[in-house]
C-alpha positions as CSV (number, residue, x, y, z in Angstrom):
1,M,-2.1,87.2,33.6
2,T,-4.9,86.9,31.0
3,E,-7.7,84.5,31.0
4,V,-6.1,82.5,28.1
5,E,-2.8,82.2,30.1
6,N,-4.8,80.7,33.0
7,S,-6.6,78.1,30.9
8,D,-5.5,74.7,29.4
9,Y,-6.2,76.1,25.9
10,K,-3.5,75.4,23.3
11,P,-3.8,77.1,19.9
12,Q,-4.1,74.6,17.1
13,I,-2.4,74.8,13.7
14,L,-3.5,72.7,10.6
15,V,-0.8,72.2,8.0
16,A,-1.8,71.0,4.6
17,E,1.2,70.4,2.3
18,D,1.4,67.8,-0.4
19,D,5.2,68.0,-0.7
20,A,6.6,65.6,2.0
21,F,9.9,67.5,2.3
22,Q,8.1,70.9,2.6
23,R,5.7,69.4,5.2
24,L,8.6,68.0,7.2
25,L,10.5,71.3,7.0
26,L,7.6,73.2,8.3
27,L,6.8,70.8,11.1
28,D,10.5,70.9,12.2
29,F,10.3,74.7,12.2
30,L,7.1,74.7,14.3
31,E,8.5,72.1,16.7
32,D,11.6,74.3,17.2
33,Y,9.4,77.3,18.0
34,N,7.3,75.2,20.4
35,F,10.2,74.1,22.5
36,R,12.2,77.3,22.4
37,G,9.0,79.1,23.6
38,T,9.4,82.0,21.2
39,F,6.0,81.7,19.6
40,L,2.7,82.3,21.4
41,K,4.2,82.5,24.9
42,L,1.2,81.0,26.6
43,L,0.3,78.2,28.8
44,S,2.5,75.1,29.3
45,P,6.2,75.4,29.7
46,L,6.8,73.0,26.8
47,I,3.9,73.0,24.4
48,Y,2.6,76.3,23.2
49,F,0.5,75.1,20.3
50,L,-0.7,71.8,18.7
51,V,0.0,71.0,15.1
52,T,-2.0,68.6,12.8
53,A,-0.4,67.9,9.4
54,V,-2.1,66.4,6.4
55,E,-1.0,65.5,2.9
56,N,-3.5,67.5,0.8
57,G,-6.3,70.0,0.7
58,K,-9.1,67.4,0.6
59,I,-7.9,65.9,3.9
60,A,-7.6,69.4,5.3
61,L,-11.2,70.2,4.4
62,D,-12.3,66.9,6.0
63,K,-10.4,67.9,9.2
64,L,-12.0,71.3,9.2
65,R,-15.5,69.8,8.7
66,E,-15.1,67.3,11.6
67,E,-17.4,67.9,14.6
68,N,-15.7,70.0,17.2
69,A,-12.9,70.9,14.9
70,H,-11.2,74.2,15.7
71,Y,-8.0,75.5,14.2
72,D,-6.6,78.9,15.0
73,L,-4.3,78.9,11.9
74,V,-4.3,77.0,8.6
75,L,-1.1,76.8,6.6
76,L,-1.5,75.7,3.0
77,D,1.1,74.8,0.3
78,L,4.3,76.6,1.1
79,M,5.3,76.5,-2.6
80,M,2.8,77.0,-5.4
81,P,3.5,75.7,-8.9
């Protein structure tokens, strides 16, 4: 077992998507992976990663600039114009 597997650390994902349908679709996809346990098989039996979703890039930048902010993955705009 690795050090990460023994800790309470949960990877964090920041989702920034202005299209509400796309954001909901992605959050649903990530939730499915969390509870099936097929993504990042670490830590807790139910929650493998934490997801924060925001409506636009400005809010995403604000989140990234917050003190103690740490995201392991940032997903931006699933569909570009």
